[in-house]
NUKOLVEX-470464 format. One record per residue: x, y, z of N, C-alpha, C in turn. Coordinates in steps of 0.1 Angstrom, whole numbers. Atoms other than C-alpha are relative to their C-alpha. Layout:
BEGIN
<pt><n_X>X</n_X><n_Y>Y</n_Y><n_Z>Z</n_Z><ca_X>X</ca_X><ca_Y>Y</ca_Y><ca_Z>Z</ca_Z><c_X>X</c_X><c_Y>Y</c_Y><c_Z>Z</c_Z></pt>
...
END
This chain:
BEGIN
<pt><n_X>-11</n_X><n_Y>-1</n_Y><n_Z>-10</n_Z><ca_X>-610</ca_X><ca_Y>-550</ca_Y><ca_Z>12</ca_Z><c_X>-5</c_X><c_Y>-1</c_Y><c_Z>14</c_Z></pt>
<pt><n_X>5</n_X><n_Y>1</n_Y><n_Z>-14</n_Z><ca_X>-631</ca_X><ca_Y>-545</ca_Y><ca_Z>43</ca_Z><c_X>-4</c_X><c_Y>-14</c_Y><c_Z>4</c_Z></pt>
<pt><n_X>3</n_X><n_Y>13</n_Y><n_Z>-4</n_Z><ca_X>-644</ca_X><ca_Y>-580</ca_Y><ca_Z>42</ca_Z><c_X>12</c_X><c_Y>-9</c_Y><c_Z>3</c_Z></pt>
<pt><n_X>-13</n_X><n_Y>7</n_Y><n_Z>-4</n_Z><ca_X>-608</ca_X><ca_Y>-593</ca_Y><ca_Z>42</ca_Z><c_X>5</c_X><c_Y>4</c_Y><c_Z>13</c_Z></pt>
<pt><n_X>-4</n_X><n_Y>-5</n_Y><n_Z>-13</n_Z><ca_X>-600</ca_X><ca_Y>-571</ca_Y><ca_Z>71</ca_Z><c_X>-8</c_X><c_Y>-6</c_Y><c_Z>11</c_Z></pt>
<pt><n_X>9</n_X><n_Y>5</n_Y><n_Z>-10</n_Z><ca_X>-630</ca_X><ca_Y>-583</ca_Y><ca_Z>90</ca_Z><c_X>3</c_X><c_Y>-15</c_Y><c_Z>3</c_Z></pt>
<pt><n_X>-3</n_X><n_Y>15</n_Y><n_Z>-1</n_Z><ca_X>-621</ca_X><ca_Y>-620</ca_Y><ca_Z>83</ca_Z><c_X>13</c_X><c_Y>-1</c_Y><c_Z>8</c_Z></pt>
<pt><n_X>-12</n_X><n_Y>1</n_Y><n_Z>-8</n_Z><ca_X>-586</ca_X><ca_Y>-614</ca_Y><ca_Z>97</ca_Z><c_X>-2</c_X><c_Y>4</c_Y><c_Z>15</c_Z></pt>
<pt><n_X>3</n_X><n_Y>-4</n_Y><n_Z>-14</n_Z><ca_X>-599</ca_X><ca_Y>-596</ca_Y><ca_Z>128</ca_Z><c_X>-6</c_X><c_Y>-11</c_Y><c_Z>7</c_Z></pt>
<pt><n_X>7</n_X><n_Y>11</n_Y><n_Z>-7</n_Z><ca_X>-622</ca_X><ca_Y>-625</ca_Y><ca_Z>135</ca_Z><c_X>9</c_X><c_Y>-12</c_Y><c_Z>1</c_Z></pt>
<pt><n_X>-10</n_X><n_Y>11</n_Y><n_Z>-1</n_Z><ca_X>-595</ca_X><ca_Y>-651</ca_Y><ca_Z>127</ca_Z><c_X>9</c_X><c_Y>1</c_Y><c_Z>12</c_Z></pt>
<pt><n_X>-9</n_X><n_Y>-1</n_Y><n_Z>-11</n_Z><ca_X>-572</ca_X><ca_Y>-637</ca_Y><ca_Z>153</ca_Z><c_X>-6</c_X><c_Y>6</c_Y><c_Z>12</c_Z></pt>
<pt><n_X>8</n_X><n_Y>-4</n_Y><n_Z>-12</n_Z><ca_X>-600</ca_X><ca_Y>-627</ca_Y><ca_Z>178</ca_Z><c_X>5</c_X><c_Y>13</c_Y><c_Z>5</c_Z></pt>
<pt><n_X>-5</n_X><n_Y>-13</n_Y><n_Z>-3</n_Z><ca_X>-590</ca_X><ca_Y>-591</ca_Y><ca_Z>177</ca_Z><c_X>-11</c_X><c_Y>11</c_Y><c_Z>1</c_Z></pt>
<pt><n_X>12</n_X><n_Y>-9</n_Y><n_Z>0</n_Z><ca_X>-625</ca_X><ca_Y>-576</ca_Y><ca_Z>179</ca_Z><c_X>1</c_X><c_Y>11</c_Y><c_Z>11</c_Z></pt>
<pt><n_X>-1</n_X><n_Y>-9</n_Y><n_Z>-12</n_Z><ca_X>-618</ca_X><ca_Y>-560</ca_Y><ca_Z>213</ca_Z><c_X>13</c_X><c_Y>8</c_Y><c_Z>0</c_Z></pt>
<pt><n_X>-13</n_X><n_Y>-6</n_Y><n_Z>-1</n_Z><ca_X>-583</ca_X><ca_Y>-548</ca_Y><ca_Z>204</ca_Z><c_X>3</c_X><c_Y>9</c_Y><c_Z>-12</c_Z></pt>
<pt><n_X>-3</n_X><n_Y>-8</n_Y><n_Z>12</n_Z><ca_X>-586</ca_X><ca_Y>-528</ca_Y><ca_Z>171</ca_Z><c_X>-10</c_X><c_Y>11</c_Y><c_Z>-2</c_Z></pt>
<pt><n_X>9</n_X><n_Y>-10</n_Y><n_Z>5</n_Z><ca_X>-601</ca_X><ca_Y>-497</ca_Y><ca_Z>157</ca_Z><c_X>4</c_X><c_Y>3</c_Y><c_Z>-15</c_Z></pt>
<pt><n_X>-3</n_X><n_Y>-2</n_Y><n_Z>14</n_Z><ca_X>-603</ca_X><ca_Y>-488</ca_Y><ca_Z>120</ca_Z><c_X>1</c_X><c_Y>15</c_Y><c_Z>-3</c_Z></pt>
<pt><n_X>-1</n_X><n_Y>-14</n_Y><n_Z>4</n_Z><ca_X>-590</ca_X><ca_Y>-454</ca_Y><ca_Z>107</ca_Z><c_X>1</c_X><c_Y>0</c_Y><c_Z>-15</c_Z></pt>
<pt><n_X>1</n_X><n_Y>0</n_Y><n_Z>15</n_Z><ca_X>-597</ca_X><ca_Y>-445</ca_Y><ca_Z>71</ca_Z><c_X>-2</c_X><c_Y>14</c_Y><c_Z>-5</c_Z></pt>
<pt><n_X>3</n_X><n_Y>-12</n_Y><n_Z>7</n_Z><ca_X>-596</ca_X><ca_Y>-416</ca_Y><ca_Z>47</ca_Z><c_X>-13</c_X><c_Y>-1</c_Y><c_Z>-8</c_Z></pt>
<pt><n_X>12</n_X><n_Y>3</n_Y><n_Z>8</n_Z><ca_X>-626</ca_X><ca_Y>-432</ca_Y><ca_Z>30</ca_Z><c_X>-12</c_X><c_Y>-2</c_Y><c_Z>8</c_Z></pt>
<pt><n_X>13</n_X><n_Y>1</n_Y><n_Z>-8</n_Z><ca_X>-661</ca_X><ca_Y>-426</ca_Y><ca_Z>44</ca_Z><c_X>-7</c_X><c_Y>-13</c_Y><c_Z>-5</c_Z></pt>
<pt><n_X>7</n_X><n_Y>12</n_Y><n_Z>5</n_Z><ca_X>-674</ca_X><ca_Y>-454</ca_Y><ca_Z>21</ca_Z><c_X>6</c_X><c_Y>-13</c_Y><c_Z>6</c_Z></pt>
<pt><n_X>-6</n_X><n_Y>11</n_Y><n_Z>-6</n_Z><ca_X>-649</ca_X><ca_Y>-478</ca_Y><ca_Z>36</ca_Z><c_X>-5</c_X><c_Y>-1</c_Y><c_Z>15</c_Z></pt>
<pt><n_X>6</n_X><n_Y>0</n_Y><n_Z>-13</n_Z><ca_X>-661</ca_X><ca_Y>-468</ca_Y><ca_Z>71</ca_Z><c_X>-14</c_X><c_Y>-5</c_Y><c_Z>0</c_Z></pt>
<pt><n_X>13</n_X><n_Y>4</n_Y><n_Z>1</n_Z><ca_X>-696</ca_X><ca_Y>-473</ca_Y><ca_Z>60</ca_Z><c_X>-1</c_X><c_Y>-16</c_Y><c_Z>-1</c_Z></pt>
<pt><n_X>-1</n_X><n_Y>15</n_Y><n_Z>1</n_Z><ca_X>-687</ca_X><ca_Y>-509</ca_Y><ca_Z>49</ca_Z><c_X>3</c_X><c_Y>-6</c_Y><c_Z>13</c_Z></pt>
<pt><n_X>-4</n_X><n_Y>6</n_Y><n_Z>-13</n_Z><ca_X>-670</ca_X><ca_Y>-516</ca_Y><ca_Z>82</ca_Z><c_X>-11</c_X><c_Y>1</c_Y><c_Z>10</c_Z></pt>
<pt><n_X>11</n_X><n_Y>-1</n_Y><n_Z>-9</n_Z><ca_X>-700</ca_X><ca_Y>-504</ca_Y><ca_Z>101</ca_Z><c_X>-10</c_X><c_Y>-11</c_Y><c_Z>-3</c_Z></pt>
<pt><n_X>9</n_X><n_Y>10</n_Y><n_Z>4</n_Z><ca_X>-722</ca_X><ca_Y>-528</ca_Y><ca_Z>82</ca_Z><c_X>5</c_X><c_Y>-14</c_Y><c_Z>3</c_Z></pt>
<pt><n_X>-6</n_X><n_Y>13</n_Y><n_Z>-2</n_Z><ca_X>-698</ca_X><ca_Y>-557</ca_Y><ca_Z>85</ca_Z><c_X>4</c_X><c_Y>-3</c_Y><c_Z>15</c_Z></pt>
<pt><n_X>-5</n_X><n_Y>2</n_Y><n_Z>-14</n_Z><ca_X>-685</ca_X><ca_Y>-552</ca_Y><ca_Z>121</ca_Z><c_X>-3</c_X><c_Y>12</c_Y><c_Z>8</c_Z></pt>
<pt><n_X>4</n_X><n_Y>-12</n_Y><n_Z>-7</n_Z><ca_X>-704</ca_X><ca_Y>-525</ca_Y><ca_Z>139</ca_Z><c_X>6</c_X><c_Y>3</c_Y><c_Z>13</c_Z></pt>
<pt><n_X>-6</n_X><n_Y>-2</n_Y><n_Z>-13</n_Z><ca_X>-688</ca_X><ca_Y>-531</ca_Y><ca_Z>172</ca_Z><c_X>14</c_X><c_Y>6</c_Y><c_Z>1</c_Z></pt>
<pt><n_X>-13</n_X><n_Y>-6</n_Y><n_Z>0</n_Z><ca_X>-654</ca_X><ca_Y>-519</ca_Y><ca_Z>161</ca_Z><c_X>0</c_X><c_Y>15</c_Y><c_Z>-2</c_Z></pt>
<pt><n_X>0</n_X><n_Y>-14</n_Y><n_Z>2</n_Z><ca_X>-647</ca_X><ca_Y>-482</ca_Y><ca_Z>165</ca_Z><c_X>6</c_X><c_Y>4</c_Y><c_Z>-14</c_Z></pt>
<pt><n_X>-4</n_X><n_Y>-5</n_Y><n_Z>13</n_Z><ca_X>-643</ca_X><ca_Y>-463</ca_Y><ca_Z>132</ca_Z><c_X>4</c_X><c_Y>15</c_Y><c_Z>1</c_Z></pt>
<pt><n_X>-5</n_X><n_Y>-14</n_Y><n_Z>0</n_Z><ca_X>-623</ca_X><ca_Y>-431</ca_Y><ca_Z>128</ca_Z><c_X>2</c_X><c_Y>5</c_Y><c_Z>-14</c_Z></pt>
<pt><n_X>-1</n_X><n_Y>-7</n_Y><n_Z>13</n_Z><ca_X>-626</ca_X><ca_Y>-408</ca_Y><ca_Z>98</ca_Z><c_X>12</c_X><c_Y>9</c_Y><c_Z>0</c_Z></pt>
<pt><n_X>-11</n_X><n_Y>-9</n_Y><n_Z>1</n_Z><ca_X>-593</ca_X><ca_Y>-392</ca_Y><ca_Z>88</ca_Z><c_X>-3</c_X><c_Y>11</c_Y><c_Z>-10</c_Z></pt>
<pt><n_X>3</n_X><n_Y>-11</n_Y><n_Z>10</n_Z><ca_X>-599</ca_X><ca_Y>-358</ca_Y><ca_Z>73</ca_Z><c_X>13</c_X><c_Y>9</c_Y><c_Z>-2</c_Z></pt>
<pt><n_X>-11</n_X><n_Y>-8</n_Y><n_Z>3</n_Z><ca_X>-573</ca_X><ca_Y>-337</ca_Y><ca_Z>56</ca_Z><c_X>-4</c_X><c_Y>15</c_Y><c_Z>0</c_Z></pt>
<pt><n_X>5</n_X><n_Y>-14</n_Y><n_Z>1</n_Z><ca_X>-595</ca_X><ca_Y>-306</ca_Y><ca_Z>55</ca_Z><c_X>-13</c_X><c_Y>0</c_Y><c_Z>7</c_Z></pt>
<pt><n_X>12</n_X><n_Y>-2</n_Y><n_Z>-7</n_Z><ca_X>-623</ca_X><ca_Y>-293</ca_Y><ca_Z>76</ca_Z><c_X>-12</c_X><c_Y>0</c_Y><c_Z>-10</c_Z></pt>
<pt><n_X>11</n_X><n_Y>0</n_Y><n_Z>10</n_Z><ca_X>-644</ca_X><ca_Y>-291</ca_Y><ca_Z>44</ca_Z><c_X>-5</c_X><c_Y>-14</c_Y><c_Z>-2</c_Z></pt>
<pt><n_X>4</n_X><n_Y>14</n_Y><n_Z>1</n_Z><ca_X>-646</ca_X><ca_Y>-329</ca_Y><ca_Z>44</ca_Z><c_X>-9</c_X><c_Y>-5</c_Y><c_Z>11</c_Z></pt>
<pt><n_X>8</n_X><n_Y>3</n_Y><n_Z>-12</n_Z><ca_X>-665</ca_X><ca_Y>-329</ca_Y><ca_Z>77</ca_Z><c_X>-14</c_X><c_Y>4</c_Y><c_Z>-2</c_Z></pt>
<pt><n_X>14</n_X><n_Y>-3</n_Y><n_Z>1</n_Z><ca_X>-703</ca_X><ca_Y>-331</ca_Y><ca_Z>76</ca_Z><c_X>-7</c_X><c_Y>-9</c_Y><c_Z>9</c_Z></pt>
<pt><n_X>8</n_X><n_Y>9</n_Y><n_Z>-9</n_Z><ca_X>-731</ca_X><ca_Y>-346</ca_Y><ca_Z>96</ca_Z><c_X>0</c_X><c_Y>-14</c_Y><c_Z>-5</c_Z></pt>
<pt><n_X>0</n_X><n_Y>14</n_Y><n_Z>6</n_Z><ca_X>-730</ca_X><ca_Y>-375</ca_Y><ca_Z>71</ca_Z><c_X>12</c_X><c_Y>-8</c_Y><c_Z>6</c_Z></pt>
<pt><n_X>-12</n_X><n_Y>7</n_Y><n_Z>-6</n_Z><ca_X>-695</ca_X><ca_Y>-383</ca_Y><ca_Z>85</ca_Z><c_X>-3</c_X><c_Y>-7</c_Y><c_Z>12</c_Z></pt>
<pt><n_X>3</n_X><n_Y>6</n_Y><n_Z>-13</n_Z><ca_X>-709</ca_X><ca_Y>-391</ca_Y><ca_Z>119</ca_Z><c_X>-10</c_X><c_Y>-11</c_Y><c_Z>-1</c_Z></pt>
<pt><n_X>8</n_X><n_Y>12</n_Y><n_Z>2</n_Z><ca_X>-733</ca_X><ca_Y>-417</ca_Y><ca_Z>105</ca_Z><c_X>8</c_X><c_Y>-12</c_Y><c_Z>0</c_Z></pt>
<pt><n_X>-8</n_X><n_Y>12</n_Y><n_Z>3</n_Z><ca_X>-704</ca_X><ca_Y>-440</ca_Y><ca_Z>98</ca_Z><c_X>13</c_X><c_Y>0</c_Y><c_Z>9</c_Z></pt>
<pt><n_X>-12</n_X><n_Y>-1</n_Y><n_Z>-8</n_Z><ca_X>-676</ca_X><ca_Y>-428</ca_Y><ca_Z>121</ca_Z><c_X>-3</c_X><c_Y>3</c_Y><c_Z>14</c_Z></pt>
<pt><n_X>2</n_X><n_Y>-3</n_Y><n_Z>-14</n_Z><ca_X>-673</ca_X><ca_Y>-428</ca_Y><ca_Z>158</ca_Z><c_X>9</c_X><c_Y>12</c_Y><c_Z>5</c_Z></pt>
<pt><n_X>-8</n_X><n_Y>-12</n_Y><n_Z>-3</n_Z><ca_X>-647</ca_X><ca_Y>-400</ca_Y><ca_Z>157</ca_Z><c_X>7</c_X><c_Y>5</c_Y><c_Z>-13</c_Z></pt>
<pt><n_X>-7</n_X><n_Y>-6</n_Y><n_Z>11</n_Z><ca_X>-626</ca_X><ca_Y>-378</ca_Y><ca_Z>135</ca_Z><c_X>14</c_X><c_Y>4</c_Y><c_Z>4</c_Z></pt>
<pt><n_X>-14</n_X><n_Y>-5</n_Y><n_Z>-3</n_Z><ca_X>-589</ca_X><ca_Y>-370</ca_Y><ca_Z>133</ca_Z><c_X>4</c_X><c_Y>7</c_Y><c_Z>-13</c_Z></pt>
<pt><n_X>-5</n_X><n_Y>-7</n_Y><n_Z>12</n_Z><ca_X>-570</ca_X><ca_Y>-347</ca_Y><ca_Z>110</ca_Z><c_X>13</c_X><c_Y>-5</c_Y><c_Z>-4</c_Z></pt>
<pt><n_X>-13</n_X><n_Y>4</n_Y><n_Z>5</n_Z><ca_X>-541</ca_X><ca_Y>-355</ca_Y><ca_Z>88</ca_Z><c_X>6</c_X><c_Y>12</c_Y><c_Z>-7</c_Z></pt>
<pt><n_X>-7</n_X><n_Y>-12</n_Y><n_Z>5</n_Z><ca_X>-516</ca_X><ca_Y>-328</ca_Y><ca_Z>81</ca_Z><c_X>14</c_X><c_Y>-6</c_Y><c_Z>-5</c_Z></pt>
<pt><n_X>-12</n_X><n_Y>5</n_Y><n_Z>5</n_Z><ca_X>-488</ca_X><ca_Y>-341</ca_Y><ca_Z>58</ca_Z><c_X>12</c_X><c_Y>10</c_Y><c_Z>4</c_Z></pt>
<pt><n_X>-12</n_X><n_Y>-7</n_Y><n_Z>-4</n_Z><ca_X>-453</ca_X><ca_Y>-330</ca_Y><ca_Z>69</ca_Z><c_X>5</c_X><c_Y>8</c_Y><c_Z>-12</c_Z></pt>
<pt><n_X>-7</n_X><n_Y>-7</n_Y><n_Z>11</n_Z><ca_X>-437</ca_X><ca_Y>-303</ca_Y><ca_Z>49</ca_Z><c_X>14</c_X><c_Y>-6</c_Y><c_Z>-2</c_Z></pt>
<pt><n_X>-13</n_X><n_Y>7</n_Y><n_Z>2</n_Z><ca_X>-406</ca_X><ca_Y>-317</ca_Y><ca_Z>32</ca_Z><c_X>12</c_X><c_Y>6</c_Y><c_Z>7</c_Z></pt>
<pt><n_X>-11</n_X><n_Y>-6</n_Y><n_Z>-7</n_Z><ca_X>-383</ca_X><ca_Y>-293</ca_Y><ca_Z>50</ca_Z><c_X>-2</c_X><c_Y>0</c_Y><c_Z>16</c_Z></pt>
<pt><n_X>3</n_X><n_Y>1</n_Y><n_Z>-14</n_Z><ca_X>-399</ca_X><ca_Y>-299</ca_Y><ca_Z>84</ca_Z><c_X>6</c_X><c_Y>-12</c_Y><c_Z>7</c_Z></pt>
<pt><n_X>-7</n_X><n_Y>11</n_Y><n_Z>-6</n_Z><ca_X>-379</ca_X><ca_Y>-320</ca_Y><ca_Z>108</ca_Z><c_X>-5</c_X><c_Y>-3</c_Y><c_Z>14</c_Z></pt>
END
């Protein structure tokens, strides 16, 4: 999947206009290898998923908190 994304980014010359956000650290690792100049953000749902390993492949972290079904 990452190779297809890189191909599209290059096809449309978007290297300076995108950043990749992912729940998958493996996906971010692939993106770092394929296109290291693009910022990569690791989406974490829990603080337990954050480790020093995360920072090898991600330029930043963000949290994801699903909305409660009754929350408006």
